[in-house]
C-alpha positions in Angstrom: 0.0 0.0 0.0 1.5 3.3 -1.1 0.8 6.9 -1.8 2.7 10.1 -2.7 4.7 9.9 0.6 6.2 6.5 -0.4 9.5 8.0 -1.4 13.1 6.8 -1.7 15.4 9.8 -2.3 13.4 11.7 -4.9 11.6 8.7 -6.5 8.5 6.8 -5.6 9.3 3.5 -3.9 7.4 1.6 -6.6 9.5 3.2 -9.4 12.7 2.2 -7.5 11.5 -1.4 -7.0 10.6 -1.8 -10.6 14.0 -0.4 -11.7 15.6 -3.0 -9.5 13.6 -5.8 -11.2 11.2 -6.5 -8.3 8.1 -8.4 -9.6 5.3 -6.1 -8.3 1.8 -7.5 -8.7 -0.3 -4.6 -7.7 -0.7 -1.8 -5.1 -3.5 -1.0 -2.8 -4.3 2.7 -2.8 -5.5 4.9 0.1 -7.5 8.1 0.2 -6.0 10.7 -2.2 -4.7 7.9 -4.5 -1.4 6.3 -5.4 0.5 9.5 -6.3 -1.7 12.0 -4.4 -3.9 13.0 -7.4 -7.3 12.3 -5.8 -8.9 15.2 -4.0 -10.2 14.9 -0.4 -13.6 13.3 -0.4 -13.4 11.9 -3.9 -14.2 8.2 -4.4 -11.1 6.0 -4.7 -11.6 3.4 -7.4 -9.5 0.6 -8.9 -7.1 2.1 -11.4 -3.8 1.7 -13.2 -0.7 3.8 -12.4 -0.1 5.7 -15.6 3.7 5.9 -15.0 4.3 2.1 -14.5 1.1 0.3 -15.7 0.9 -1.3 -12.2 -2.7 -2.3 -11.2 -4.0 -0.2 -8.3 -6.8 -1.5 -6.1 -8.9 0.5 -3.6 -9.7 -1.0 -0.2 -12.9 1.1 -0.1 -16.2 -0.4 -1.0 -16.3 -3.6 -3.0 -12.6 -4.4 -2.7 -12.7 -4.3 1.1 -12.2 -8.0 1.3 -9.4 -8.4 -1.2 -8.3 -11.9 -0.2 -7.7 -13.2 -3.7 -5.2 -10.3 -4.4 -3.3 -10.8 -1.2 -3.1 -14.6 -1.6 -1.2 -14.0 -4.9 1.9 -12.3 -3.2 4.7 -13.4 -0.9 5.4 -10.0 0.7 3.2 -7.0 1.4 4.7 -3.6 1.9 2.8 -0.8 3.7 4.8 2.4 3.3 2.8 5.5 4.0 3.7 8.5 6.3 1.0 9.3 8.8 0.3 12.2 11.1 -0.3 9.9 14.1 -4.0 10.5 14.7 -5.9 7.3 15.3 -8.8 8.4 13.1 -6.7 9.2 10.1 -7.6 7.2 7.0 -4.1 5.7 6.5 -4.3 4.0 9.8 -7.6 2.6 8.8 -6.0 1.4 5.5 -3.4 -0.5 7.5 -6.2 -1.9 9.7 -7.8 -3.3 6.5 -4.6 -4.7 5.1 -3.3 -6.5 8.3 -6.2 -9.1 8.5 -5.9 -9.8 4.8 -2.2 -10.6 5.3 -2.9 -12.7 8.4 -5.6 -14.7 6.6 -3.4 -15.4 3.5 0.0 -16.5 4.8 1.6 -19.4 3.0 0.9 -22.9 4.4 3.4 -24.0 7.0 4.4 -20.4 8.0 2.1 -20.2 11.0 4.4 -19.0 13.8 1.7 -18.9 16.4 1.9 -21.3 19.3 -0.2 -24.5 19.1 -3.5 -24.4 21.0 -3.6 -26.9 23.9 
């Protein structure tokens, strides 16, 4: 999950990862969009990043339970700067991504203790 604050030096993290040959499948997008082009209060819909062609998926509305997307990846990166308010939408975005990741870990990678 990324937005306009996801920066390495002067480049977007996704641009850097693609330059390094990382096989990115998609990105989740928060309020204001992937590169900060969506105005406050505008609906956030699935899209494609015009600079990279990367599919972008909203966690708002229909895609709230995006299990099939998350099950297709090995690693999920959440890199968004936040102002630290508990009601801020980026924290809500992380709250939506965490259970998706927990429910879609590869078989055999359950590090939780066994139940008695």
